[in-house]
C-alpha positions as CSV (number, residue, x, y, z in Angstrom):
1,X,-1.7,12.9,13.4
2,X,-0.8,11.5,16.8
3,X,-3.0,8.6,17.8
4,X,-5.2,9.5,20.8
5,X,-5.8,7.4,23.8
6,X,-9.2,5.9,23.2
7,X,-12.0,6.2,25.8
8,X,-13.6,2.8,26.0
9,X,-17.0,1.7,27.2
10,X,-17.2,-2.1,27.3
11,X,-21.0,-2.1,27.7
12,X,-22.0,0.2,25.0
13,X,-19.0,-0.7,22.8
14,X,-18.3,2.8,21.5
15,X,-15.2,5.0,21.2
16,X,-14.9,8.7,21.6
17,X,-11.8,9.6,19.5
18,X,-11.3,13.2,20.6
19,X,-13.0,15.4,23.2
20,X,-14.2,17.9,20.5
21,X,-16.0,15.2,18.4
22,X,-19.7,15.1,18.0
23,X,-19.8,11.4,17.2
24,X,-18.7,8.1,18.7
25,X,-17.7,5.0,16.7
26,X,-19.3,1.6,17.4
27,X,-16.8,-1.1,18.0
28,X,-19.5,-3.8,17.5
29,X,-23.1,-3.8,16.4
30,X,-25.4,-1.7,18.6
31,X,-29.1,-2.3,18.8
32,X,-31.7,0.5,18.8
33,X,-32.5,1.5,22.4
34,X,-29.0,0.7,23.7
35,X,-27.8,3.2,26.3
36,X,-24.5,4.9,25.9
37,X,-24.2,5.9,29.6
38,X,-20.8,7.8,29.3
39,X,-22.5,10.1,26.8
40,X,-26.0,10.3,28.2
41,X,-27.3,9.1,24.9
42,X,-29.5,6.2,23.7
43,X,-29.1,4.7,20.2
44,X,-32.0,5.7,18.0
45,X,-31.2,3.1,15.3
46,X,-29.5,-0.2,14.8
47,X,-25.9,0.7,14.2
48,X,-23.4,-1.6,12.5
49,X,-19.8,-2.1,13.7
50,X,-17.5,0.7,12.6
51,X,-20.4,3.2,12.1
52,X,-21.0,6.5,13.9
53,X,-23.6,7.7,16.4
54,X,-24.2,11.3,17.2
55,X,-23.7,12.3,20.9
56,X,-25.1,15.8,20.7
57,X,-27.4,17.8,18.5
58,X,-26.0,18.7,15.1
59,X,-27.8,21.3,13.1
60,X,-28.3,21.0,9.3
61,X,-25.2,22.1,7.5
62,X,-23.0,21.9,10.6
63,X,-19.7,19.9,10.4
64,X,-19.5,16.3,11.5
65,X,-16.3,16.0,13.6
66,X,-14.2,12.8,14.0
67,X,-10.7,13.2,15.5
68,X,-11.8,16.8,15.6
69,X,-11.6,16.8,11.8
70,X,-14.4,17.6,9.4
71,X,-15.6,14.5,7.6
72,X,-18.7,16.0,6.1
73,X,-21.7,18.1,7.0
74,X,-25.2,17.3,8.4
75,X,-27.7,16.8,5.6
76,X,-30.5,17.8,8.1
77,X,-30.9,18.3,11.8
78,X,-29.5,15.3,13.7
79,X,-30.5,14.3,17.2
80,X,-28.3,12.7,19.8
81,X,-28.3,8.9,19.4
82,X,-28.9,9.1,15.6
83,X,-26.9,6.7,13.3
84,X,-24.7,8.8,11.1
85,X,-23.7,7.6,7.6
86,X,-23.9,8.7,4.0
87,X,-27.7,9.0,4.2
88,X,-27.3,12.1,6.5
89,X,-23.7,13.2,5.9
90,X,-23.1,15.4,2.8
91,X,-19.8,15.5,1.1
92,X,-18.4,18.9,0.3
93,X,-15.1,20.7,0.0
94,X,-13.2,21.5,3.2
95,X,-11.1,24.5,3.6
96,X,-7.4,23.5,4.1
97,X,-4.4,25.4,5.5
98,X,-1.4,23.7,3.9
99,X,1.0,25.4,6.4
100,X,4.0,24.1,4.4
101,X,6.7,22.7,6.7
102,X,5.3,24.4,9.7
103,X,5.3,21.3,11.9
104,X,8.4,19.6,10.5
105,X,10.7,18.2,13.1
106,X,13.8,16.2,12.0
107,X,13.8,12.6,13.2
108,X,16.5,11.4,15.5
109,X,18.0,8.4,13.6
110,X,19.5,5.7,15.8
111,X,23.3,5.3,15.6
112,X,24.1,2.5,13.2
113,X,25.3,0.1,15.9
114,X,21.9,0.5,17.7
115,X,19.7,-0.2,14.7
116,X,17.5,-3.3,14.4
117,X,18.8,-6.1,12.2
118,X,17.3,-8.6,9.9
119,X,18.7,-11.4,7.8
120,X,18.9,-9.9,4.3
121,X,20.3,-10.7,0.9
122,X,23.2,-8.4,0.0
123,X,23.5,-7.6,-3.7
124,X,26.7,-6.7,-5.5
125,X,25.5,-3.1,-6.2
126,X,24.9,-2.5,-2.4
127,X,21.2,-3.1,-2.4
128,X,19.7,-5.5,0.1
129,X,16.8,-7.8,-0.7
130,X,14.3,-9.7,1.3
131,X,13.6,-12.4,-1.3
132,X,15.5,-14.0,-4.2
133,X,13.5,-14.5,-7.4
134,X,14.1,-14.8,-11.1
135,X,11.5,-12.7,-13.1
136,X,10.0,-13.2,-16.5
137,X,9.0,-9.9,-17.9
138,X,7.0,-9.0,-21.1
139,X,7.3,-5.8,-23.1
140,X,3.8,-6.4,-24.4
141,X,0.9,-8.7,-23.6
142,X,1.6,-10.5,-26.8
143,X,4.5,-12.4,-25.2
144,X,2.5,-13.2,-22.0
145,X,1.8,-16.8,-22.8
146,X,5.5,-17.5,-23.4
147,X,6.3,-16.0,-20.0
148,X,3.5,-18.0,-18.3
149,X,4.6,-21.3,-19.8
150,X,8.2,-20.8,-18.8
151,X,7.2,-19.9,-15.3
152,X,4.9,-23.0,-15.1
153,X,7.8,-25.2,-16.1
154,X,9.9,-24.2,-13.1
155,X,7.4,-25.6,-10.6
156,X,8.2,-26.4,-6.9
157,X,9.4,-29.9,-7.7
158,X,11.8,-28.7,-10.4
159,X,13.1,-25.9,-8.2
160,X,14.1,-28.3,-5.4
161,X,17.7,-28.3,-6.8
162,X,17.9,-24.5,-6.2
163,X,16.6,-24.2,-2.6
164,X,17.9,-20.6,-2.2
165,X,15.9,-19.3,-5.1
166,X,12.3,-18.4,-4.1
167,X,10.8,-19.0,-7.5
168,X,10.6,-18.1,-11.2
169,X,7.7,-15.6,-11.5
170,X,6.1,-14.3,-14.7
171,X,5.1,-10.7,-14.5
172,X,2.3,-10.2,-17.0
173,X,0.6,-7.0,-17.9
174,X,-2.1,-6.0,-20.4
175,X,-0.3,-3.2,-22.2
176,X,2.7,-2.5,-24.4
177,X,1.1,-1.8,-27.8
178,X,-1.9,0.0,-29.2
179,X,-0.8,2.9,-27.0
180,X,1.0,6.2,-27.2
181,X,4.6,5.8,-28.4
182,X,5.9,8.6,-26.2
183,X,4.8,10.5,-23.1
184,X,3.6,9.6,-19.7
185,X,1.9,6.2,-20.5
186,X,5.0,4.7,-22.1
187,X,7.3,6.3,-19.6
188,X,5.3,4.9,-16.7
189,X,5.2,1.4,-18.2
190,X,8.9,1.3,-18.9
191,X,9.8,2.8,-15.5
192,X,7.7,0.1,-13.8
193,X,9.2,-2.7,-15.7
194,X,12.8,-1.4,-15.2
195,X,12.1,-1.0,-11.4
196,X,11.1,-4.6,-11.1
197,X,14.1,-5.8,-13.2
198,X,16.5,-3.9,-11.0
199,X,14.7,-4.7,-7.8
200,X,16.9,-6.0,-4.9
201,X,14.5,-9.0,-4.6
202,X,15.3,-10.0,-8.2
203,X,18.4,-12.2,-8.7
204,X,17.9,-12.3,-12.5
205,X,15.4,-11.5,-15.3
206,X,14.4,-12.6,-18.8
207,X,12.6,-10.0,-20.9
208,X,10.3,-11.4,-23.6
209,X,9.1,-9.4,-26.5
210,X,7.0,-10.1,-29.6
211,X,9.1,-7.9,-31.9
212,X,6.7,-5.4,-33.5
213,X,5.2,-3.8,-30.4
214,X,5.2,-0.1,-29.6
215,X,7.1,-0.7,-26.4
216,X,10.1,-1.6,-28.5
217,X,12.6,-3.8,-26.6
218,X,15.8,-1.9,-27.8
219,X,14.3,1.5,-27.1
220,X,13.1,0.3,-23.7
221,X,16.6,-0.9,-22.7
222,X,18.3,2.2,-24.0
223,X,15.9,4.6,-22.3
224,X,16.2,2.7,-18.9
225,X,19.9,2.1,-19.2
226,X,19.5,-1.7,-19.1
227,X,22.1,-4.0,-20.6
228,X,22.1,-7.7,-21.2
229,X,24.4,-9.8,-19.2
230,X,24.6,-13.1,-17.3
231,X,21.6,-12.3,-15.1
232,X,19.6,-10.3,-17.7
233,X,18.6,-11.9,-21.0
234,X,16.2,-10.9,-23.8
235,X,14.2,-13.1,-26.2
236,X,12.2,-11.8,-29.2
237,X,9.6,-14.2,-30.5
238,X,9.7,-13.0,-34.1
239,X,13.5,-13.3,-34.2
240,X,13.9,-16.8,-32.7
241,X,11.1,-18.4,-34.8
242,X,7.9,-18.1,-32.8
243,X,6.2,-19.3,-29.6
244,X,7.7,-22.7,-29.1
245,X,11.2,-21.7,-29.8
246,X,10.9,-18.7,-27.5
247,X,9.6,-21.0,-24.7
248,X,12.6,-23.3,-25.2
249,X,15.1,-20.4,-25.2
250,X,13.5,-18.9,-22.2
251,X,13.8,-22.1,-20.2
252,X,17.5,-22.3,-21.2
253,X,18.1,-18.7,-20.2
254,X,16.5,-19.3,-16.7
255,X,18.6,-22.5,-16.2
256,X,21.7,-20.5,-17.0
257,X,20.9,-18.1,-14.1
258,X,19.7,-20.5,-11.5
259,X,23.1,-21.8,-10.2
260,X,24.4,-18.2,-9.7
261,X,21.1,-17.1,-8.1
262,X,21.3,-20.1,-5.7
263,X,24.6,-18.9,-4.3
264,X,23.1,-16.2,-2.2
265,X,23.3,-16.4,1.6
266,X,21.3,-14.3,4.1
267,X,23.4,-12.2,6.5
268,X,22.7,-9.7,9.3
269,X,21.7,-6.3,7.7
270,X,20.6,-3.0,9.2
271,X,16.9,-2.2,9.1
272,X,17.9,0.9,7.2
273,X,17.8,-1.4,4.1
274,X,14.1,-2.1,4.6
275,X,11.6,-0.1,2.5
276,X,7.9,-0.8,3.1
277,X,5.1,0.2,0.8
278,X,2.0,1.0,2.9
279,X,-1.4,0.0,1.5
280,X,-5.0,-0.1,2.8
281,X,-7.9,-1.8,1.1
282,X,-11.3,-3.0,2.1
283,X,-11.3,-0.4,4.9
284,X,-13.9,-0.1,7.6
285,X,-14.7,2.4,10.3
286,X,-12.1,0.8,12.7
287,X,-9.2,0.8,10.2
288,X,-8.3,4.4,11.2
289,X,-8.4,3.5,14.9
290,X,-6.3,0.3,15.0
291,X,-4.5,-1.1,11.9
292,X,-3.6,2.3,10.2
293,X,-2.3,4.1,13.3
294,X,-0.6,0.8,14.3
295,X,1.2,0.7,11.0
296,X,2.0,4.4,11.4
297,X,3.7,3.6,14.7
298,X,5.7,0.8,13.1
299,X,6.7,3.2,10.3
300,X,7.9,5.6,12.9
301,X,10.1,2.9,14.4
302,X,11.4,1.9,10.9
303,X,12.3,5.5,10.1
304,X,14.1,5.9,13.4
305,X,16.1,2.8,12.4
306,X,17.1,4.5,9.1
307,X,14.6,2.8,6.9
308,X,12.0,4.0,4.5
309,X,8.1,4.0,4.5
310,X,6.2,4.8,1.3
311,X,2.7,6.3,1.7
312,X,0.6,6.2,-1.5
313,X,-2.9,6.1,-2.8
314,X,-3.3,9.8,-3.7
315,X,-7.1,9.7,-4.0
316,X,-7.3,8.2,-0.5
317,X,-5.6,11.2,1.2
318,X,-7.8,13.7,-0.5
319,X,-9.1,16.1,2.1
320,X,-6.4,15.5,4.6
321,X,-3.3,16.3,2.5
322,X,-2.8,19.4,4.6
323,X,-1.9,17.1,7.5
324,X,1.1,15.9,5.5
325,X,2.1,19.2,3.9
326,X,2.6,20.8,7.3
327,X,5.0,17.9,8.2
328,X,7.0,18.3,4.9
329,X,10.7,18.9,5.3
330,X,10.4,21.9,3.0
331,X,7.8,24.0,1.2
332,X,9.0,22.5,-2.1
333,X,8.2,18.9,-0.9
334,X,4.8,20.0,0.3
335,X,4.0,21.7,-3.0
336,X,4.9,18.5,-4.9
337,X,2.1,16.8,-3.0
338,X,-0.4,19.5,-3.7
339,X,0.5,19.4,-7.4
340,X,-0.2,15.7,-7.5
341,X,-3.6,16.3,-5.8
342,X,-4.4,19.0,-8.3
343,X,-3.5,16.6,-11.2
344,X,-5.9,14.0,-9.8
345,X,-8.8,16.5,-9.4
346,X,-8.4,17.4,-13.1
347,X,-7.9,13.7,-14.1
348,X,-11.2,12.7,-12.4
349,X,-13.3,15.7,-13.1
350,X,-16.9,14.7,-13.7
351,X,-16.3,11.0,-13.1
352,X,-17.8,8.7,-10.5
353,X,-14.6,8.2,-8.6
354,X,-13.5,8.0,-5.0
355,X,-11.8,11.4,-4.9
356,X,-15.2,12.9,-5.9
357,X,-16.7,11.5,-2.7
358,X,-17.9,8.0,-3.6
359,X,-16.2,5.2,-1.7
360,X,-16.7,1.5,-2.5
361,X,-19.7,-0.5,-1.3
362,X,-17.4,-2.4,1.1
363,X,-16.1,0.8,2.6
364,X,-19.7,2.0,2.9
365,X,-20.8,-1.2,4.7
366,X,-17.8,-0.9,7.0
367,X,-18.9,2.5,8.2
368,X,-17.0,5.0,6.0
369,X,-19.4,7.6,4.8
370,X,-17.2,9.3,2.2
371,X,-13.6,9.8,1.0
372,X,-12.9,12.4,3.7
373,X,-13.5,9.9,6.4
374,X,-11.6,7.2,4.6
375,X,-8.7,9.6,4.0
376,X,-8.6,10.7,7.7
377,X,-8.1,7.1,8.7
378,X,-5.8,6.1,5.8
379,X,-3.4,9.0,6.5
380,X,-2.7,7.6,9.9
381,X,-0.5,5.0,8.2
382,X,2.0,7.9,7.9
383,X,2.8,8.0,11.6
384,X,4.4,11.1,13.0
385,X,7.7,11.7,11.3
386,X,8.5,14.4,8.6
387,X,7.5,14.0,5.0
388,X,10.8,13.9,3.2
389,X,10.0,13.6,-0.5
390,X,7.2,13.1,-3.0
391,X,7.6,10.7,-6.0
392,X,5.7,10.1,-9.2
393,X,4.4,6.6,-9.9
394,X,7.2,3.9,-10.0
395,X,10.0,6.4,-9.7
396,X,13.1,5.0,-7.8
397,X,12.8,5.9,-4.1
398,X,16.2,7.1,-2.9
399,X,15.2,9.3,0.0
400,X,15.2,7.7,3.5
401,X,12.4,8.3,5.9
402,X,8.7,8.8,5.3
403,X,8.0,9.5,1.6
404,X,4.9,9.7,-0.6
405,X,4.4,8.1,-4.0
406,X,1.6,9.2,-6.3
407,X,-0.5,6.2,-7.1
408,X,-4.2,5.3,-7.7
409,X,-6.1,3.8,-4.7
410,X,-6.5,0.5,-6.5
411,X,-4.2,-1.8,-4.4
412,X,-2.6,-3.9,-7.1
413,X,-1.8,-0.9,-9.2
414,X,-0.6,1.1,-6.2
415,X,1.6,-1.7,-4.7
416,X,3.1,-2.3,-8.2
417,X,4.3,1.3,-8.3
418,X,5.7,1.0,-4.8
419,X,7.6,-2.2,-5.6
420,X,8.9,-0.7,-8.8
421,X,10.2,2.2,-6.6
422,X,12.1,-0.2,-4.4
423,X,9.7,-1.4,-1.7
424,X,11.0,-4.8,-0.5
425,X,8.0,-5.4,1.7
426,X,4.3,-4.4,1.5
427,X,2.3,-3.7,4.7
428,X,-1.5,-3.9,3.9
429,X,-4.2,-2.8,6.4
430,X,-7.8,-4.0,5.9
431,X,-11.0,-3.9,7.8
432,X,-13.1,-6.0,5.4
433,X,-10.6,-8.7,4.7
434,X,-8.7,-8.0,1.4
435,X,-6.9,-11.2,0.2
436,X,-4.0,-9.4,-1.4
437,X,-0.4,-10.6,-2.1
438,X,2.5,-9.5,-4.1
439,X,5.8,-10.6,-5.8
440,X,8.7,-10.2,-5.5
441,X,8.0,-8.3,-2.3
442,X,5.9,-10.1,0.2
443,X,2.7,-8.6,1.7
444,X,2.0,-8.5,5.4
445,X,-1.8,-8.1,6.1
446,X,-3.0,-6.2,9.1
447,X,-6.6,-6.8,10.2
448,X,-8.4,-3.8,11.9
449,X,-10.9,-5.8,13.9
450,X,-10.9,-9.2,15.8
451,X,-14.1,-10.7,14.2
452,X,-12.7,-10.4,10.7
453,X,-9.2,-11.6,11.8
454,X,-10.8,-14.6,13.4
455,X,-12.9,-15.4,10.3
456,X,-10.0,-14.9,7.9
457,X,-6.9,-16.1,9.8
458,X,-5.5,-17.9,6.8
459,X,-5.1,-14.5,5.1
460,X,-4.4,-12.2,8.0
461,X,-0.9,-11.9,9.6
462,X,-1.7,-9.6,12.6
463,X,-4.8,-8.8,14.5
464,X,-4.8,-5.1,15.1
465,X,-8.3,-5.4,16.7
466,X,-6.4,-6.0,20.0
467,X,-6.4,-2.1,20.2
468,X,-10.1,-1.9,19.9
469,X,-10.5,-4.8,22.4
470,X,-8.4,-2.9,24.9
471,X,-5.6,-5.6,25.0
472,X,-2.9,-3.4,23.4
473,X,-1.9,0.2,23.0
474,X,-1.1,1.7,19.6
475,X,2.6,1.8,20.6
476,X,2.6,-1.9,21.6
477,X,0.9,-2.8,18.3
478,X,3.4,-0.7,16.4
479,X,6.3,-2.7,17.9
480,X,4.5,-6.0,17.1
481,X,4.1,-4.9,13.5
482,X,7.8,-3.8,13.3
483,X,9.0,-7.1,14.8
484,X,6.9,-9.0,12.2
485,X,8.4,-6.8,9.4
486,X,11.9,-7.9,10.5
487,X,10.8,-11.6,10.6
488,X,9.3,-11.5,7.1
489,X,12.2,-9.5,5.8
490,X,14.4,-12.3,7.1
491,X,12.6,-15.0,5.1
492,X,9.5,-15.9,7.2
493,X,6.6,-16.4,4.9
494,X,3.7,-14.1,5.2
495,X,0.2,-15.5,5.0
496,X,-0.4,-14.4,1.3
497,X,3.1,-15.7,0.4
498,X,2.3,-19.1,1.9
499,X,-0.9,-19.2,-0.1
500,X,0.9,-18.3,-3.4
501,X,-1.0,-15.0,-3.8
502,X,0.7,-12.3,-5.8
503,X,1.5,-13.4,-9.3
504,X,-1.7,-11.9,-10.7
505,X,-1.4,-8.7,-8.8
506,X,1.4,-7.2,-10.9
507,X,-0.6,-4.3,-12.4
508,X,1.3,-1.3,-14.0
509,X,-1.0,1.8,-14.0
510,X,-3.0,1.7,-17.3
511,X,-3.1,5.5,-17.5
512,X,-3.0,6.1,-21.2
513,X,-5.2,5.8,-24.3
514,X,-5.7,2.4,-26.0
515,X,-6.2,2.7,-29.7
């Protein structure tokens, strides 16, 4: 999983990622007839940025190798110089040796007095936040309008009197009734809501219910060991007299919390209190060469400083999960990951999903032929440290170091699970230009290539294309990302945060049956 030193050819604009590869990757558009002199090959086709070119003959059925890893098989005989993509790469199962814990090496954690610091918000329970919000939560979609209207009331102008409160945010979802009363769907929804209510970035919360929904308020609180208090209030619309009265009571409940929430002060805190959720969306063929390994390098630094990095998106590590199981701290941890992968294979059987080989049109256009190739690049976010634990969706993350959380690949759903688990920052890599944000944990967006970064500077925080351009090493980029993590954790607004993106991206996993 170590990131290689990339061989660069400025004229031909291609990268050979490993000596054993039979393809190179185009770092910019390459016209038919362009010579690749370092490889004694001429491009036989117009090849878009991020796509692959064969550098030696590949017989039909032979493996296509990128980072000396199989990303598919030749659909027919391929000549040197041919453009390689989904039209001539077939997707098929790849033999995997899980080698549980074989390559695990304990990470040397820096002594406490040597760890990086950020300006965090210390909570009474010992948690440390990066932001200070009051949340409006709904047990069911039926109370969504009430939450939205309360949130709209506390606009920027009205919040000027409470400058240390970052905002009053409604967290709206589409579920809570017409669903299974017990079992995984309800457990997952309640676990997600409780994770947000308890989140270190949340100063207080108001929970709004209709009153007759299947996600019963009293049962929810009892199951999740939640109790009303000064900074946690509940309002049931059917009990207080309907919509208007619920809105009025909700406004009053928030006002009662604001003065206390405003008392917080940032203070120096160890980076051990930072938990990042790692995401990638709108990937391209360069994401696995720049942004993802750069984030992996930053995650390594964070882990050495005692912090936590959450890798997720289970369908997007399919085919390379063995690269993680061999780094697991124990066979038991590795088997947890394989069990989650087996669950997904059963869950998606016979369906047109990514784990079954079909990546999105944007991924295709960016040069990713199939899920194996996407997974190979996506897994590089994990860096090089040991895999310490595997969690189910939205479970509280208590283990320090690199951990895995089982989530879908869909970014809002995945990030919601990570935040519910305790992530107080999200780091999001993209090659196509995903305009994602999140509350209450801000999102830092990492662009894989310079042209996209230049075009979308208002949305992108860091240009990781500097690695492709030859201006930075992966190690230098990792340090840059880590330094930015500390800055945003200390209160500096990320690009998505400044744009106000994130309220609509709260999306608990809709895993169950609606009836």
